[in-house]
N, C-alpha and C positions, 0 to 999 in steps of 0.2 A: 948678905941677906938677899933673899929672893924677892923679886917684885912680882906680885900676882894681882890680877884684876879682881876687884871686889865682885862677889857673886851677882850683885845687882846689875853690873855692866854686862856680864856674860849672858844673863838671861833676858835682858831688856828687850831685844829685838824679837826673839821667839815668843816671848810672853805678849808683846804688843800685837804680833800677828795672830795669835790665838784669840786674844780679846776681841780683835777686829772681826775675826771669823764668827765668834759667838754672837756678836751684835748683828752681823749680816744674816745669820741663820735665824735669829730670833725675830728679825723684821720680815723675813720671807713668809709667804703664804703657801701652805702645803695642803693638798687635798686630804692627805692622811696625817693626822696629828702624831701618830706613832713614829713616822719617819722623821719628823722634826725633833721629837724627843730623843731618838737614837743618835741623831747627828749632834745635838747639844750635849748628850751624855758623853759621847766620844771626845768632844772638844774640852769639856770640863775635866775629863780624865787626863787628857794631854796637858792641860794647864796644871793640874795637881802634880803630874810627873815633873814638870819643869820646876815647880816650887820646891818639891822634895830634893831635886838635884841641887838647887841653890842652897838649901839647908845643909846638905852634905858638904858642899864646898865651903860653906861658912864655918862649919865645925872643924875643918882640917887645919 
């Protein structure tokens, strides 16, 4: 039998980094609110990609 890491362990560090970045951006003050929204959208998109990858690994 092959031993594989559970998906939670594989994605824990990248997910933690993305969550930290989301919090930092949310707390920052921007002159242009659209710039803040764009950065948050990109980070949320990245977070969703990581979670989808975990789901795929879990289903294998």
